[in-house]
N, C-alpha and C positions, 0 to 999 in steps of 0.2 A: 765483416759488417754486412748485414743484408739490407735490402731496401725496405723490408717490413719488420725490422727489428722492434719488438714490444707491442706489435699489432695482434689482434685476435680476429680470426676469420671462421665463419660458417661455410661449409660447402655441402649442399644437399645433392644426393645421388652420388656420393663420393666414393662407393664401394668398388666401383669397376670404372673401366674405360676412361672417358674424358675427365669425369669428376675425380677419379683417382689422381690423374695427372695434375689437376688443378691443386689438389691437396698437397701433393709432394713438392710442387714448384712453390706454392705459398710457403711451405715449411722451410724449403732450401733458402728463401729470402728472409727467414727469420720469424715468420707469424706462428702463433700457436693456433691450432685447428681443431674445431669441432666437427667431426667426420660424421654426417648424417647419411644413413641408408637404410631403408626398409629390408633390402635383402630379398626383394621379390624376383620373379622372372621378368622377361621383357614385357609381359602383359600386366604387370603389377600384381601378380598372384604369388602368395606364399610370403614368408617372413623369415630371415636368416641374418643374424647379426655378424656371421663369421667374416664376410667380405669387408665391413666397416671396421671390424676389430684388427683385421689384417692390415688395412691401410693405416689405422691409428698406430700400429707397431713400427710401420715404415716411417711414419711421421717422426715418432719419438726418437727413432734410430738417426735422424738428422739433427738431434739436439735441442728440439723444441718440445713444447707440451701438445698432447693430444687427448681428446675424449670422444666417446662414442654415443651417438643418439640414433635410435632405430625407428623413429616417428615416421608415420605417413604424413607428409607435408600437406596433403589435400584436407586433413583434419584440422579445423581452425584452432581448437584448443591445443592439439599437439604441436601446432606451428608456434603458438604463444609459449608453450613450455620449452620448445627448442631454443628460443631466444633467452628465456629466463634461465635455463640450465647453462647456457654459455656464459652468461654474465655471472651467475653464482660460481662457476668453476673457475673462470679465468680473470674475473673481476671487471670485465669490459667486452665491448663488441665494436669492431671497427669496420669489418667487411663481411658482406653477404654475397655469396655466389650461388645463384639459383640455378641448379643443373638438373634436378630430378626429372624423369620423364618416362613414359611408357608408350608402347604402340599396340593398337587393336585395329589393324588395317582392315578395311572391307570397302568394296565399291559402294557408291552412294545408295543404290538401289537395294542393297543388302545389308547396309549397316543397321544395327539395333540401337535403340535408345540407350541401352545400358553400355554398348561400346563407345557411343558418342560421349555421354556423360563421364564415364570412367577416365578417358583421356583428358578431357577438358578439366576435370577436377584435379588431376595430378599436375599437368603441364602448366595450365593457367592459374587455376586457384592455388595450386601448390607453389607458385612463385609469388603471388600476391600475399598469401597468408604470412610466410616468414618476413616479406618485406614490410607488410603493414605493422607487424609487432616489432621489428626492428627500427622502423621509423618512429614508433611511439617511444621507445627507449631512447632514441636520438633526440627527439622533440623534448622530452623531459630533461635530458642532460643539457641542451641547449637553454632551456629555461632556468635551470639551476646556476649554470656558469655564466650565462650571458655571452658565451662564445660559440663561434661556428665549430661544428663537431668533426668535421673531416671524415665523414662516413662515406662508404662506398657500396654500391649495389651493382652487381653485373648479372643480368639475366641471360638465358640461353634461349634464343629464337631458333630458327632454322630455315635454310633455303627452301625447304618444303612449305614453310609458311609464307615466305616472301614471294614465292613463284608459283606455288601450288604443286601438287604431285598426285598421281593416280591412286585411288584407294586410300587417301588420308584427309577425308573432309573433317575428321574429328582432329587429328594431330595438326593439320595445316591451319585450321581455324584458331586453335589454341596458340600455335607459334606466331602467327599474325598478330594475335591479340597481345602477345608478349611485347612485340615491337611497339604497339600503341601504348601499352602499359608502362614500358621503359620511358617514353617520352613524356607521358603524363606524370610519372613519378619525378622525373627530372625537374619539371615545372613546379610541382608541388614541394620539393624537398630542398631545392637549391637554397631557399631562404634560411635554412638551419645548417647548411654546410654540408648536405649529402648530395653526391652525384649518382646518377644512374645511367648506365649504358647497357648495351645488348651485343652479344656476338650471335652469328648464325653460322655454326661450324659445320663442315663436311669432312667426315673422317670415318675410317673403317671400325665400327664398333658393332656389338650385337643388335643395337637399335638402328643405327644409321646405315647399316649394310642394305636395308630395304630402299634406300635413297640412291646410294652411290653405286650399288651393284656389288655382289659378292665376288670380289676379285682376290686373287692370291696375293699375300703380302710378300714384299721383297725380302731377300735374306737378312737375318739379324745383323746389325751393325752397318747397313747400307741406308743410303738416303731413302726415306719412305714418306712421300708427300701425302698419304692417306692415313698416317699414324695419328692417334689421338694425342700424342705429346705435342704435336704441331699446333694445337689449339691454345694451350695453356700460357705460353709466353704473352700473347696478346691480353688474355684475362688478367694475368698477374700484373702486367704493365698498366693496365687500367686501374688496378687496385693501389699502385704506388703514387707517390706525389709527383712523379714524371708526368702523370696524366691529370694532374689536379685541375687543369683548365678544360678538360674533355667531359662533356655532359650532354645527355640526351641523344647520344649517337648510336647507330646500329652498324655493325661491322659484319660482313660476310668473310669467312677466313677457312682456309685449308692450307695444306703444306706447300702449295705453289703460289698463293697470293692472298693479300688482305684487301678488301674494298670497303670504303665507306658507302653504305646504301641509304637512300631515302625513300620516304613514302610516297603515296599517291600524289601526283601534281598534273595540272592541266597540261596536255600535249596539243590539243587544238581547241577552238572556241568558235561558237557562233552566238550572235547577239540578237536580242529581242528587238531592239530599236523602237521600243514603245509599242509593240504590237503583241497580242495575245499568241501564245503558242497553239498550234494546231498541227494535227497528224500530217496534212498536206504540206504545211510550211516546213516542218522537220525533214519530210522527205525531200523537198525542193532544195534543202541546204545540205543534204548528206555528203555531198562532194567536198564541202568546206569542212564538215565535221570530221571526216575521216582522212581527206588529203592523201590519197593513195596508200593509206594504211590498210593493212590486213584486218578484216573485221572478224576474223576467227579467233581461236584461243591464243593467247600470247605464247611466245616461245618459252619452253621450259628452261629451268635454271641452267647455268652453265656447268659443264661437266669437270671433274677433276682431271 
């Protein structure tokens, strides 16, 4: 008996790396899986269904059902059709794991409009589109049955988004946006029985190598804290009823640790005390505002 017997999941970007590991572990726990992957390169260019088809075969070998969808999740209509195909194929939808992403790294002063828009479209809009259409399906189901639907969304942020990274103004902006999107959707959808959480993984994949550094992997069969398989247990745990009370959370995760991370919050404060702000007044209070804090760029994300 698996923890997800009878459930149906969509995993976007499931043809390789972390997404593939998500699909396989969901299947091991009994879920049928819609394997979505455009099959492009790391920049999002090209189209090849082969990786998704290969993962679908691996899923079926685990004794559950699988189907393939090659849609670009940045396309609004295609995202809607992805949800519809899943419901038509399997009769239901319980879990959505938004994992698709691309990189087009460039320093801020060299980044083009197209490079910025392409990454934000796939990473951020490509998470919202499937979520929006899945939410509409769940809302209709809730209205028909009058019962909470027990749906799950797991989004994929990044430590590059939470902490910032060189040359990733597009990717970092989109990934930070996913953290905010996750919390907003948790507020919106809790009333119909859908919970929304996010993970910010650090693992050695063709995309994340630009963040963690291109280091040689340990020999097969040995402990690998950088392996993409280290991310999926948390994701799948969030999809099970074991985590039914977990909602609106963001987790940083790699093979060495899992952290609950939270967003912007006040660390110091100065008060107006009934007086208008002025440049001179702010300058006179800067010692209270920073309180021995470094006024430069915050420390970069923790290393693996």
